N, C-alpha and C positions, 0 to 999 in steps of 0.2 A: 486552600485546596487540601483534600484528604489524601493521606499517604497509605491508606489501607488498600491492598491489592484485591481487586474483584475480577471475576471471570468476564471475558468479553468474547464475542464470536465474530470473526472477521470474514466478510465476503469480498474478496479482491475483485472478482469479476464485475460486481455491481457497485463497488466502492461504498460498502455499508459496514457499519459497526453495530452489533446488537448486544444489549446487556444481558440477554438470555436467549437460549436457543428457541427457535420458533418453527413449528412444523411447516409453515408456509414460506419460510425464508431459507435460502441456501447459504451455507457458510462453509469455508474451507479450513479455517484455523481457529483454535481456541488459545487464548492468551490470558495472563493474569497481569493487570495493570492498575496503577493508581490514577487519580484524576489527571495529574500532570502528564503522565505517559500516554494516556488515551487521548488527551488533547493534542499531544505532539503527533501521534499517528494520524489523527483526523486532519491536522494541518498538512501533513505530507500527502494525504489522499486528495485534499483540495488542490494543492500545488500540482500534483500529478494530473488531475483532471484538467486544470487550466493549461498545462503544457500540452496535453493531448489535444485539446480543442484548438490551440494555436497551430499545432502541426497540421491538423485537419484543414483549418482555414488556409494555411499557406500552401497546402497541396493543390489548391484550386486556383492559385495565381501562376499563370504561365510565364515562362522565360526568365525566371529569377534563379540564378545559380546559388547553390549551397543554402537555399532559403530555409530548409527544414533542419539542417544540421544542429543548430543551437537548441531548438525546441526538442529535437529528438534526444540530444544529450541531457537536457533538463528532465525529460520524461524518464529516461533510463536511470538517471541519478536518483530521482525521487522514488522510483520503483525499488531500486536497490535499498534505499533507506527504509522504505516500508517493510520489505522482506527482512532486513536486518533487525529491525525492532520487533517484528513478529517472531523471528527466531529467538531473540534474546528473552522475550517475555512469554514465549509459548510453552505449552506443556510438552511432554516427551513425544507424543504423536506429531505435534506441529513441527518440532525440531527435526524429527526423522523425515517427515515429508519435504521440508525445505532442503535438507541435506541431499535427499534423493533427486530433487529438482536441479541441483547443481547451479543455482543462480547467484550465490554469494561468492565474492572473491576472497574470502578469508583463507 
């Protein structure tokens, strides 16, 4: 894997990573990452999507107590990891935006 950092554009809302800005694509954060780092963010995004889908499925099962707590915790944890990595790898605008969102517990 290559260790040269390249720019990437992250669309959190649609769980997408773009190697270049695209007029048709919405993105919220610009980062600089090597192949290993971008693969790790992609893994977190997949984990987060899986946790979100499991929470959605469990929401439709009646009469099961605390059914969503574990999946909600997993979803929250992966979202925090995604934002932490984006913050660490982000440009100054990205870091400022994430600080202003107040979502990291640092």
